[in-house]
C-alpha positions in Angstrom: 0.0 0.0 0.0 1.2 3.5 -0.9 2.6 5.7 1.9 0.7 8.7 3.1 2.0 11.9 1.6 4.0 14.4 3.7 1.4 17.1 2.8 -1.3 15.1 4.5 0.9 14.4 7.5 1.7 18.1 7.8 -2.0 19.0 7.5 -3.0 16.6 10.3 -0.2 17.7 12.6 -1.3 21.3 12.2 -4.7 20.5 13.7 -4.9 21.9 17.2 -5.3 19.4 20.0 -8.3 21.3 21.4 -10.1 20.9 18.0 -9.6 17.1 18.1 -10.8 17.0 21.7 -13.9 18.8 20.7 -14.5 16.6 17.6 -14.2 13.5 19.9 -16.9 14.9 22.1 -14.6 15.6 25.1 -16.1 19.1 25.6 -13.0 21.1 26.6 -13.8 23.6 29.3 -11.9 26.9 29.3 -10.0 27.4 32.6 -7.9 30.5 32.4 -5.5 30.1 29.5 -6.0 26.3 29.4 -8.7 23.9 28.5 -9.7 21.2 31.0 -10.8 17.7 29.8 -11.1 14.2 31.1 -8.0 12.2 30.3 -8.0 10.9 26.7 -6.5 7.6 28.1 -9.6 5.4 28.3 -8.2 3.6 31.4 -7.7 6.8 33.3 -10.5 9.3 32.6 -12.5 9.3 35.8 -11.7 12.9 36.6 -11.2 16.1 34.4 -7.5 16.3 35.4 -6.0 16.7 31.9 -5.1 20.2 30.6 -4.6 21.4 27.1 -2.6 24.6 26.5 -4.1 25.7 23.2 -1.5 28.3 22.4 1.4 25.9 22.8 -0.7 22.9 21.4 0.3 20.6 24.2 -1.6 18.4 26.7 -0.8 16.7 29.9 -2.6 14.4 32.4 -2.1 15.3 36.0 -4.6 12.9 37.6 -3.2 10.8 40.4 0.3 12.0 39.6 -0.2 11.6 35.8 -0.8 8.4 33.9 1.8 9.4 31.3 -0.7 10.7 28.7 0.6 13.9 27.1 2.0 15.2 23.9 2.4 18.1 21.5 0.3 17.1 18.6 -3.2 16.1 17.6 -1.8 12.7 16.8 -0.6 12.1 20.4 -4.0 13.1 21.7 -5.9 10.8 19.3 -3.5 7.9 19.9 -4.0 8.1 23.6 -7.8 8.3 23.1 -8.0 5.4 20.7 -5.2 3.1 21.8 -4.4 4.1 25.4 -0.8 4.9 24.4 1.2 7.5 22.5 3.5 4.8 21.0 4.9 5.6 17.5 3.5 2.3 16.3 0.1 4.0 16.1 1.4 6.9 14.0 -0.2 5.8 10.7 -3.5 4.8 12.3 -3.6 8.1 14.1 -2.9 10.1 10.9 -5.9 8.4 9.3 -8.0 8.8 12.4 -7.5 12.5 12.8 -7.8 13.1 9.0 -11.2 11.3 8.9 -12.3 13.0 12.1 -11.5 16.5 10.9 -12.5 16.1 7.2 -9.0 16.2 5.8 -8.6 14.1 2.5 -5.7 11.6 2.7 -3.3 11.9 -0.2 -0.8 9.1 -0.9 2.6 9.3 -2.6 1.3 7.4 -5.6 -1.1 10.2 -6.4 -4.3 8.6 -5.1 -6.6 10.3 -2.7 -9.1 9.0 -0.1 -11.8 11.4 0.8 -12.5 12.0 4.5 -15.5 10.3 6.1 -16.5 13.5 7.9 -17.4 16.5 5.7 -16.2 19.5 7.5 -14.1 22.6 6.8 -11.0 22.9 8.9 -9.3 26.2 9.3 -6.0 26.0 11.2 -5.6 28.3 14.2 -2.5 30.4 14.6 0.2 28.9 16.9 1.6 30.9 19.8 5.2 32.0 19.6 7.3 30.0 22.0 9.6 32.1 24.2 12.6 30.4 25.9 13.0 31.0 29.6 15.9 32.8 31.0 19.1 30.9 31.9 19.0 29.1 35.3 21.4 31.7 36.8 19.0 34.5 36.0 15.9 32.7 37.2 17.6 31.7 40.5 18.6 35.3 41.3 15.1 36.6 40.4 13.2 33.9 42.3 15.4 34.3 45.5 14.8 38.0 45.5 11.1 37.6 44.8 10.6 35.0 47.5 12.4 37.1 50.1 9.7 39.8 49.5 6.7 37.4 49.6 4.6 37.1 52.8 4.0 34.0 55.0 0.4 33.7 55.8 -0.8 32.1 59.1 -2.9 29.5 57.4 0.0 28.3 55.2 2.4 28.3 58.2 -0.1 26.2 60.1 -0.2 23.7 57.3 3.6 23.5 56.9 4.2 23.1 60.7 1.2 21.0 61.7 0.5 18.8 58.6 3.9 18.7 56.9 5.9 18.7 60.2 8.4 21.4 59.1 10.1 23.5 61.7 10.2 27.2 61.4 13.9 26.9 60.4 12.9 24.4 57.7 10.4 26.8 56.2 13.1 29.5 55.9 15.7 27.1 54.6 13.5 25.6 51.9 12.0 29.0 50.9 8.3 28.3 51.3 6.3 31.5 50.8 2.7 32.6 50.3 1.5 34.0 47.0 1.2 37.7 47.3 -2.2 39.5 46.8 -2.5 41.7 43.7 -1.8 44.8 45.8 1.3 43.1 47.5 2.5 42.0 44.0 2.6 45.6 42.8 4.9 46.6 45.6 7.1 43.5 45.2 7.5 43.9 41.5 8.3 47.6 42.0 11.1 46.6 44.3 12.5 44.0 41.9 12.5 46.4 39.0 14.1 49.2 41.1 16.9 46.8 42.1 17.6 45.9 38.5 16.2 42.3 38.4 15.2 41.3 34.8 11.7 39.9 34.7 11.5 39.2 31.0 11.3 35.5 30.2 11.3 34.5 33.9 8.4 32.0 34.1 5.5 33.4 36.1 6.1 37.0 35.3 4.5 38.7 32.3 3.3 42.1 31.0 -0.4 42.8 30.5 -1.6 45.4 28.1 -3.9 48.1 29.3 -5.4 50.5 26.7 -5.7 54.2 27.3 -8.7 55.3 29.3 -8.5 52.5 31.8 -7.7 53.0 35.5 -4.0 52.6 36.1 -3.4 52.0 39.8 0.3 51.2 39.3 3.4 53.1 40.0 5.2 54.5 36.9 8.1 52.1 37.3 5.8 49.2 36.4 4.3 51.0 33.3 5.8 51.0 29.8 4.2 53.2 27.2 3.1 51.7 23.9 2.4 54.6 21.5 1.6 52.4 18.5 -1.2 50.6 20.3 -2.2 53.5 22.5 -1.8 52.0 25.9 0.6 50.7 28.5 2.3 47.5 29.5 2.3 46.6 33.2 4.2 43.8 35.0 2.1 41.2 36.7 2.3 37.6 38.3 0.4 34.6 36.9 -0.6 33.1 40.2 -3.8 33.2 42.2 -4.0 32.3 45.9 -1.8 29.6 47.5 1.9 29.2 48.3 5.2 28.7 46.4 7.5 25.7 46.7 11.0 26.3 45.2 12.2 23.7 42.7 16.0 23.3 42.6 18.3 21.8 40.0 21.4 19.7 40.8 23.5 22.9 41.3 21.2 24.2 44.0 19.6 26.9 41.8 16.0 27.7 42.2 15.0 27.2 38.6 11.2 27.2 38.9 8.4 27.7 41.4 5.5 25.3 42.1 2.2 26.7 43.3 0.1 24.8 45.8 -3.3 26.4 45.3 -5.7 27.1 48.1 -8.6 26.0 45.9 -9.1 24.4 42.6 -8.0 21.3 40.7 -5.3 20.4 40.1 -3.9 21.4 43.5 -0.4 21.9 42.2 0.4 24.1 39.2 3.5 25.6 37.8 4.3 29.3 38.2 4.3 29.9 34.5 3.5 32.5 31.9 3.4 33.1 28.2 3.4 35.6 25.3 0.1 35.6 23.2 0.7 38.7 21.1 1.0 36.7 17.9 -2.4 35.0 18.2 -4.6 37.1 20.5 -6.8 39.7 18.7 -8.4 41.2 21.8 -6.1 43.9 23.3 -7.6 43.4 26.7 -6.1 39.9 26.8 -2.7 40.7 25.4 0.3 39.3 27.4 4.0 39.4 26.5 7.5 38.6 27.8 6.3 35.6 29.7 7.9 32.1 29.4 6.6 28.6 30.1 8.0 26.9 33.2 8.1 23.4 31.6 8.0 20.6 34.2 11.6 20.1 35.5 12.5 17.5 38.2 13.2 18.7 41.7 16.7 17.8 43.1 16.4 17.7 46.9 19.1 17.0 49.5 18.3 16.8 53.2 17.3 20.3 54.6 20.5 20.3 56.7 22.4 20.2 53.4 20.2 22.8 51.7 21.3 25.2 54.4 25.0 24.9 53.5 24.5 24.3 49.7 26.4 26.9 47.8 24.6 27.9 44.7 26.4 26.7 41.6 27.9 23.7 43.3 26.8 20.3 42.1 25.1 18.3 44.8 27.6 15.4 44.2 30.3 17.7 45.6 28.2 18.3 48.8 27.2 14.8 49.7 27.3 11.2 48.5 24.9 10.4 45.6 25.7 6.7 45.4 22.1 6.0 46.7 19.3 8.2 45.3 15.5 8.0 46.0 13.0 9.0 43.3 9.4 10.0 44.2 6.8 12.5 42.9 5.8 15.8 44.3 7.7 18.6 46.0 6.6 18.1 49.6 7.2 14.3 49.4 10.7 15.0 48.0 11.6 17.5 50.8 10.2 15.4 53.6 11.7 12.1 52.4 15.1 13.7 52.0 14.9 15.1 55.5 13.8 11.9 57.1 16.1 9.5 55.3 19.1 11.8 54.9 19.6 10.9 51.2 19.3 12.9 48.0 15.9 12.7 46.3 14.7 13.4 42.8 11.1 14.6 42.6 9.3 14.2 39.3 6.0 16.0 38.5 4.4 12.6 37.7 5.2 9.0 36.9 5.5 9.8 33.2 8.0 12.6 33.8 11.1 10.5 34.5 13.3 11.0 31.5 15.3 13.9 33.0 16.3 11.7 36.0 18.2 9.2 33.8 21.1 11.5 32.7 21.4 12.8 36.2 21.9 9.4 37.7 24.4 8.6 34.9 26.4 11.7 35.6 26.5 11.1 39.3 27.5 7.4 38.8 24.7 6.4 41.2 24.9 2.8 42.3 21.4 2.3 43.8 18.1 4.0 42.9 15.0 3.6 44.9 11.5 4.2 43.4 8.9 5.3 46.0 5.7 6.5 44.3 2.3 7.0 45.9 0.4 3.9 46.8 -2.8 5.1 45.3 -0.9 5.3 42.0 0.7 1.8 42.3 -2.1 -0.1 44.0 -5.2 -1.5 42.4 -8.2 0.7 43.4 -10.9 -2.0 42.9 -11.6 -5.1 40.9 -13.2 -3.3 37.9 -11.8 -3.8 34.4 -11.2 -0.1 34.2 -9.1 -0.1 37.4 -7.1 -3.1 36.2 -6.3 -1.4 32.8 -5.3 1.8 34.6 -3.1 -0.3 36.9 -1.4 -2.0 34.0 -0.7 1.3 32.3 0.9 2.7 35.4 2.9 -0.4 36.0 4.1 -0.4 32.4 5.4 3.2 32.9 7.1 2.1 36.1 8.8 -0.9 34.4 9.9 1.3 31.5 11.4 3.8 34.0 13.1 1.0 36.0 14.5 -0.7 32.8 16.0 2.6 31.6 17.8 3.0 35.0 19.0 -0.6 35.1 20.5 -0.2 31.6 23.1 2.0 33.4 24.1 -0.8 35.6 22.3 0.7 38.6 20.5 -1.5 41.2 16.8 -0.5 41.2 14.5 -1.1 44.2 10.8 -0.4 44.6 9.4 0.6 47.9 5.8 -0.3 48.7 3.6 -0.2 51.7 0.1 -0.6 53.0 -2.0 2.3 51.6 -3.8 2.4 55.0 -0.5 3.6 56.5 -0.3 6.5 54.1 -0.8 7.6 50.5 2.7 8.9 50.1 6.1 8.1 51.5 6.0 11.2 53.6 2.8 10.1 55.3 4.4 6.7 56.1 7.6 8.2 57.5 5.7 10.7 59.6 4.1 7.7 61.3 7.5 6.2 62.0 6.9 3.3 59.7 9.1 1.9 57.0 8.3 0.4 53.5 8.8 -3.0 52.1 11.7 -3.2 49.6 11.3 -5.1 46.3 14.4 -5.8 44.2 13.1 -5.4 40.7 15.8 -7.7 39.2 15.5 -10.6 41.6 12.0 -10.1 42.9 13.2 -10.5 46.5 11.1 -8.7 49.3 12.3 -7.5 52.6 11.5 -4.7 55.1 13.7 -1.6 54.6 16.7 -1.5 57.0 17.8 2.1 57.5 21.2 0.9 58.6 21.8 -0.5 55.1 20.1 2.4 53.2 23.4 4.1 52.2 25.1 0.9 51.3 25.5 0.4 47.5 
């Protein structure tokens, strides 16, 4: 059979994900700059925890830590919907599926054409310009200065101390801070600008356009006149209510901020921004000079080591990294590192593990421990849907483990009774320890902390 032409492939790839989601009947719901949908993965769509960023044409599932569903094309979205996977083996079938769904004729290299089953006119949407974030050095300096000016609210301090079991010294060392109110933000941004900190392309900061004639309750330092468009640009933050958790890289730099929201789903979002000037026609919605946060891993040593960690120094020069623990979530990473006195890598979800692999290789790590939430790894019930979901998650876990073992690293899985805690932090707070499973030999035994650092 003749191959599908490159023109058809290009036409299909240009179809926005949100259009495919709508055509599939997923009813995308606009939430801020994103669209919220149920996960396209048929084994993992019990909650609307998947988000589509239309301007960047990407989607990501965040439900239960993420099932791995995500991508940057209509093909990925369709493949997850139809086959429960984004595997490349479904590429041709997904091309045909999206083409038929969107009314795009399929042209073949031999000159033949197959008309689409659906008869509809498709008009491609403009794609948002992608702006690269500032270098880690710049982001670190801006975020440290910014956090030093942010407040600590009583309700957040209460959660950190009573629920998370942080000490007051821990809170200061880690850098936990509350999201400022709009009025507080004005004062904070004014101070940052007056001290010469560059906010352009630092994720979370952006400029909003305000036409002439609107009330401008901002100091002049925050305003930039735009004569061509008859208005002003003003610096703002893309965060609502909640608190910030710093995310560090292997050199101790604060490269991104995670926001734990007071309300809303998902509970955790990135402090991220964008530039929509190339695609937005409504001036009241114009934003510029913002950059996406991406979803980096969090490199976390024990809090005692954060306190003496000199920015720019690789963690391997500060402490032994022969044994590393991998988990998901910022709080779990921080608390686990503190309790166990070992370095921890925190991924935003089970599917976001690829950045951990080169780090372990560089560090020449000998033993890697995987400790993901039990509600992610345990079967929820006996339903077919739950079993399929469990299989998908375990496939991701095995893929992760196999990639690590290829480096010659011993890989262990920590598991425990979900009644003792959803996450490793819950378990450790109760003074309990997990069961250790050697993924190569299949041997089980209770974790022995005296042997934890032996590799």
